N, C-alpha and C positions, 0 to 999 in steps of 0.2 A: 407194810412190815410183815411178814411172813407169821403166820400162825405161829405159838408157843410149841403146840402139841408135835405142829408139823417135824418143825424145826427140831427138837430134840430127840424125835423117832431119825429122822434122816444121819444128824450127826451119832446116835447110835451106830444106825447101817453102816455108815462110814469107816464109820474107828474100824468095826469087823472086816471089813475089806480090807484094813488097809491090815490086818490082825493076819490075814486069809494070804498077804502077801509075802508078811514075813519069812526071812527063812528059818524052816526048822532045825531046831535043836534046844537042850535042855533051857537053855539062858533065854533063849529070846522067846520061848513056850509060856515058860513062868513070866513073863511081863506083860504076854498078849494076850492071856487069862485077865491082866489085874483088867488090864485096858476095857479089852470086852467086859468085863462084871461091872465096872465103875460108871464105864459109858452107856449100857444098858440100865444100871438104875435112875441115869438124870431121867433119862424119857420116860421110865414107869415110874419113878417121883413127885416130876412133873405133872404127870397126869391122876394121882392118888391127891395131888395140895389140889388140883380145880373139884375134888368131890370131898373137900373137906368137910366136918361140920360144926366147927366154929372157926373166929379169927386166929385167935391158940392152933389149933389144930392144920391148920393151913399155912402159918409161920414154922412150926414145925417137921412139916412136910416140906415146906420151898429150902428149910436152912440144909435136910438131907441132898436138893437137888444141888446148893453150892457146894457142900461139899463135896460128892461124887464130881462133878463138874473139874472141882480145884484140883482131887486125885486125878482126874483126864491128862487134865493139863501136865500135871508131873509126870505121867506116862509117856506122854506123847513128848517130853522133852526127852527123856533119859532116848527114847528112838531117837531122836533125831540127832542126837549125841552118837551114838554107837553106830547108826545106819550113815546116811548121808545126808547133812547137815541144811542143804536146799531141798531135800525132798519137797515136789511141790505138794503134794498129797500133806505132807505133815502140816506143814506151814497153814495148810487150809483150814486143818482141822482144830489147829492150836488158836489160830486165827478164830473160830466159829465156837470152839469151849471158849476163850474171851471172852467175848460176847454175851455170847450166853451167861457166862456167869456175871456179868456187869449189869443184863435185865434181870438175874436174880436177887443181886444183891438191892436195887432200887427196888421191888417190887416188897424185898422185905422192909423197908425202910419205910417205905409204902402204909404196910402193913402192922405196922408198929405204931406209925404216928396215928394210924385210923383207930387202932385200937385205944391208944391214951384218948384219943377222945372221946368215945366210946363211955368211958367209964369216970 
């Protein structure tokens, strides 16, 4: 399995590249900004979670990652509907985002379970 720090960073960069190639218009620009913000937050907050000061802090930061990945999926799905629904790069990004989301959710479950055992 690839290092999650690398995967989240790569996800951010690939979303940025997608946005860079989206047609310039007021409507697309608003969505592109949103996608860039939330996809960037995925990697930044995952990285922050790795420096958490406690299990509670780790869980809190991973919850942010979960929310930002889910929001990224939302914007990617919108782009998929209004652009080309078969656009391969969007499909790849949605697949990667869903995989990241699954990993984060599993990590959250494990962290909560381990926290319960410690108490």
